[in-house]
C-alpha positions in Angstrom: 252.2 157.6 -73.7 250.5 159.9 -76.2 249.2 158.4 -79.5 250.6 159.7 -82.8 248.4 162.2 -84.7 248.0 160.7 -88.1 245.7 163.4 -89.5 248.4 165.2 -91.4 249.6 162.0 -93.0 246.0 161.1 -94.0 245.4 164.5 -95.4 248.6 164.3 -97.6 247.4 160.9 -98.9 244.0 162.3 -99.6 245.5 165.2 -101.6 247.6 162.7 -103.5 244.6 160.7 -104.4 242.6 163.8 -105.3 245.3 164.9 -107.7 245.3 161.4 -109.3 241.5 161.6 -109.6 241.8 164.9 -111.4 243.9 163.2 -114.1 241.4 160.4 -114.7 238.8 161.1 -117.3 235.1 160.8 -116.2 234.7 157.9 -118.6 237.3 155.8 -116.8 234.8 154.8 -114.1 236.5 151.7 -112.8 239.7 153.7 -112.2 237.8 156.4 -110.5 236.1 153.9 -108.3 239.5 152.5 -107.3 240.9 155.9 -106.3 237.7 157.0 -104.6 237.7 153.7 -102.6 241.2 154.5 -101.4 240.1 157.9 -100.4 237.1 156.5 -98.6 239.3 154.5 -96.3 241.3 157.6 -95.3 238.1 159.7 -95.0 236.7 157.1 -92.7 239.9 157.2 -90.6 239.6 161.0 -90.4 235.9 160.8 -89.4 236.8 158.3 -86.6 239.7 160.5 -85.4 237.5 163.6 -85.1 234.7 161.6 -83.5 237.1 160.5 -80.9 238.4 164.0 -80.3 234.9 165.3 -79.9 234.0 162.6 -77.4 237.2 163.3 -75.4 236.4 167.0 -75.2 232.8 166.2 -74.3 234.0 164.0 -71.4 236.4 166.6 -70.2 233.7 169.3 -70.3 231.4 167.1 -68.2 234.2 166.4 -65.7 235.1 170.1 -65.3 231.5 171.1 -65.0 230.9 168.5 -62.2 234.0 169.6 -60.4 233.2 173.3 -60.6 229.6 172.5 -59.4 231.0 170.6 -56.4 233.6 173.3 -55.6 231.3 176.3 -55.9 230.0 177.7 -52.6 227.0 179.5 -54.1 225.5 179.9 -57.6 226.7 176.4 -58.3 225.1 176.0 -61.8 226.3 179.4 -62.9 229.9 178.7 -61.6 229.9 175.3 -63.3 228.7 176.8 -66.6 231.4 179.5 -66.5 234.0 176.9 -65.9 233.3 175.2 -69.2 232.8 178.1 -71.6 236.1 177.5 -73.3 235.6 173.7 -73.5 232.2 174.3 -75.0 233.9 176.2 -77.8 236.4 173.4 -78.3 233.6 170.9 -78.3 231.6 172.8 -80.9 234.7 173.0 -83.2 235.4 169.3 -82.7 231.8 168.4 -83.5 231.9 170.4 -86.7 235.0 168.6 -87.8 233.5 165.3 -87.0 230.3 166.1 -89.0 232.3 167.4 -92.0 234.4 164.2 -92.2 231.3 162.0 -91.6 229.5 163.9 -94.4 232.5 163.6 -96.7 232.5 159.8 -96.0 228.8 159.5 -96.9 229.2 161.7 -100.0 232.2 159.7 -101.3 230.3 156.4 -100.6 227.4 157.7 -102.7 229.7 158.8 -105.5 231.3 155.4 -105.6 227.8 153.8 -105.7 226.7 156.0 -108.5 229.8 155.1 -110.5 229.2 151.4 -109.9 225.6 151.8 -111.2 226.9 153.5 -114.3 229.4 150.7 -114.9 226.6 148.2 -114.5 224.4 150.0 -117.0 227.3 150.3 -119.4 227.9 146.5 -119.2 224.2 145.7 -119.5 223.6 147.8 -122.6 226.9 146.8 -124.2 228.2 150.3 -124.5 231.4 149.4 -122.8 233.0 145.9 -123.0 235.8 147.0 -120.8 233.6 148.5 -118.0 235.6 151.7 -118.1 
């Protein structure tokens, strides 16, 4: 049984939250934190999904390489490398996607932390009694 690919659903949700975020003024920090936190969950799911895809392609490349090496009668290393050229390309693409989503996760986390810090400063200096 093949598992459902949720990435399109996650992307649609991310776009929805991104559109909401565009409507929220920069001064409404608490609301921005709430929306960004919802995005962070989805970004984390995307990072995990692409990490899994990368690892699956990596495992398949290693398997095909080993099988080609075993099956080759001569020039074993060269034959094995030629057998995995396509998989190496897929692996590189999957790795890039994994890194992009992991970086987006870290960036969003940092943005949330920066907003939390600003809220804390606002509360401490009394410039915002609502923490907005």
